[in-house]
C-alpha positions as CSV (number, residue, x, y, z in Angstrom):
1,M,39.8,-19.0,46.6
2,N,36.7,-19.8,44.4
3,D,33.2,-18.5,44.4
4,R,31.8,-21.3,46.5
5,D,34.4,-21.0,49.2
6,P,32.5,-20.0,52.4
7,A,35.5,-18.0,53.6
8,V,35.1,-15.4,50.8
9,D,32.6,-12.7,51.4
10,E,29.7,-12.4,49.0
11,H,30.7,-9.1,47.6
12,V,34.1,-10.4,46.8
13,A,32.7,-13.4,45.1
14,V,30.4,-11.2,43.0
15,Y,33.3,-9.0,42.0
16,L,35.5,-12.0,41.0
17,R,32.6,-13.4,39.0
18,F,32.0,-10.1,37.2
19,R,35.7,-9.7,36.5
20,E,35.8,-13.3,35.1
21,V,32.8,-12.7,32.8
22,F,33.1,-9.1,31.9
23,G,36.7,-8.0,32.7
24,D,39.1,-9.6,30.4
25,A,38.1,-9.7,26.7
26,S,40.3,-12.7,26.0
27,K,38.4,-14.8,28.5
28,R,35.0,-14.1,27.0
29,S,33.3,-16.4,24.5
30,Y,33.6,-15.9,20.8
31,M,30.0,-14.6,20.5
32,A,30.5,-12.2,23.4
33,R,33.6,-10.8,21.8
34,K,31.9,-10.5,18.4
35,R,28.8,-8.8,19.9
36,N,30.9,-6.2,21.8
37,E,33.4,-5.3,19.2
38,K,32.9,-2.0,17.6
39,K,31.9,-1.9,14.0
40,P,34.0,0.5,11.9
41,G,32.3,3.7,10.7
42,T,29.1,3.4,12.6
43,S,29.8,6.1,15.1
44,V,31.3,8.6,12.6
45,P,28.8,11.6,12.5
46,F,29.6,12.7,9.0
47,A,30.0,9.4,7.2
48,P,28.6,8.8,3.8
49,G,24.9,7.7,3.8
50,R,24.0,9.5,7.0
51,D,22.6,12.6,5.3
52,P,18.9,13.3,6.1
53,H,16.4,12.3,3.5
54,G,13.3,14.2,2.5
55,L,9.9,13.0,3.7
56,G,8.7,12.5,0.2
57,D,11.6,10.2,-0.6
58,V,11.2,8.2,2.5
59,M,7.5,7.8,1.9
60,E,8.1,6.7,-1.7
61,S,10.7,4.1,-0.7
62,L,8.3,2.9,2.0
63,T,5.4,2.5,-0.4
64,N,7.7,0.6,-2.9
65,Q,9.1,-1.7,-0.2
66,M,5.6,-2.5,1.2
67,G,4.1,-3.0,-2.3
68,W,1.6,-0.2,-1.8
69,S,2.3,1.8,-5.1
70,S,-0.4,0.0,-7.1
71,P,-3.2,0.4,-4.5
72,L,-2.3,4.0,-3.9
73,A,-2.3,4.7,-7.7
74,R,-5.7,3.1,-8.0
75,S,-7.1,5.2,-5.1
76,E,-5.6,8.3,-6.6
77,L,-7.1,7.5,-10.0
78,L,-10.6,7.1,-8.4
79,L,-10.2,10.4,-6.6
80,A,-9.0,12.2,-9.8
81,W,-11.9,11.1,-12.0
82,P,-13.3,14.7,-12.4
83,T,-9.9,15.9,-13.8
84,I,-9.7,12.9,-16.2
85,V,-13.1,13.3,-17.8
86,G,-14.1,16.8,-16.9
87,A,-16.4,18.3,-14.3
88,E,-19.6,18.0,-16.3
89,T,-19.1,14.4,-17.2
90,A,-18.0,13.5,-13.7
91,E,-21.3,14.8,-12.4
92,H,-23.1,12.1,-14.3
93,S,-20.6,9.2,-13.8
94,D,-18.9,7.7,-10.7
95,P,-16.0,5.3,-10.6
96,V,-17.0,2.1,-8.7
97,G,-13.7,0.3,-8.5
98,I,-10.9,-1.5,-10.3
99,E,-10.9,-5.3,-10.5
100,E,-8.5,-7.4,-12.6
101,G,-7.4,-4.4,-14.6
102,I,-11.0,-3.2,-15.5
103,L,-12.2,0.2,-14.2
104,T,-15.9,0.1,-13.7
105,I,-17.9,3.4,-14.1
106,R,-21.5,3.7,-13.1
107,C,-23.4,6.3,-15.1
108,D,-26.6,8.3,-14.3
109,S,-28.4,7.1,-17.5
110,T,-27.8,4.7,-20.4
111,A,-27.4,7.8,-22.6
112,W,-24.4,8.9,-20.5
113,A,-23.0,5.3,-20.5
114,T,-23.2,5.3,-24.3
115,Q,-21.5,8.7,-24.6
116,L,-18.7,7.5,-22.4
117,R,-18.3,4.3,-24.3
118,L,-17.7,6.4,-27.4
119,M,-15.0,8.3,-25.4
120,R,-13.4,5.0,-24.1
121,S,-10.2,5.2,-26.1
122,R,-9.4,8.8,-25.0
123,I,-10.2,8.0,-21.4
124,T,-8.1,4.8,-21.4
125,T,-5.2,6.7,-23.0
126,T,-5.4,9.5,-20.4
127,I,-5.4,6.9,-17.6
128,A,-2.5,5.0,-19.0
129,Q,-0.4,8.2,-19.4
130,Q,-1.2,9.8,-16.0
131,Y,-1.6,6.7,-13.8
132,P,0.5,3.8,-15.2
133,E,0.9,2.2,-11.8
134,A,-2.9,1.7,-11.5
135,G,-2.8,-1.2,-14.0
136,V,-6.0,-0.2,-15.8
137,E,-6.3,-2.1,-19.1
138,S,-9.9,-1.5,-19.9
139,V,-12.9,0.6,-18.8
140,R,-16.4,-0.7,-18.4
141,F,-19.4,1.7,-18.4
142,E,-22.6,0.6,-16.7
143,G,-26.0,2.2,-16.7
144,P,-28.1,2.9,-13.6
145,N,-29.4,0.1,-11.5
146,A,-33.1,-0.6,-12.5
147,P,-35.4,-2.0,-9.9
148,S,-36.4,-5.7,-10.3
149,W,-39.9,-6.4,-11.4
150,K,-39.5,-10.2,-10.6
151,R,-41.7,-10.6,-7.6
152,G,-44.2,-13.2,-6.4
153,P,-44.6,-16.9,-7.0
154,R,-46.2,-16.5,-10.5
155,S,-43.7,-14.3,-12.2
156,I,-42.7,-15.4,-15.6
157,P,-39.7,-14.5,-17.7
158,G,-40.5,-11.6,-20.0
159,R,-38.9,-8.8,-21.9
160,G,-38.1,-6.9,-18.8
161,P,-38.4,-3.2,-18.1
162,R,-36.1,-2.2,-21.0
163,D,-34.7,1.3,-20.9
164,T,-37.3,2.8,-18.7
165,Y,-34.9,4.1,-16.0
166,G,-32.3,5.9,-17.9
């Protein structure tokens, strides 16, 4: 009496095949037995390591695993610029970005850029203490963007506009 015997009804053949495949654990293949065997300790409700974790801990481990801690620290640094230098100074300076460990700050005038250059060591120290993951090694202060006076086919190199715009 095998599966292909026409004398056996179809439902009996299906039952015999299922019993052969799923019924006896000793008749299954090694991989099927391995896949179906229960792992010890996985269904224990109060086992060690099954305690709930706080959302902050989970987010911190996720950012560390994904390598997001440095970009997040850089974004946080750019957003916290007014608390680092003070509200009045932040009104006249804007952080542009961080590239290769250099924080670039755009100032309203060259006078503000000069004053912030004099404060560079204090600003760099504050950033290193509060945001070490940002990776800021140096700070560059730039004046405002001056319009270009280089127009037309007969423009010649000259002394330029100097400090007219700041």
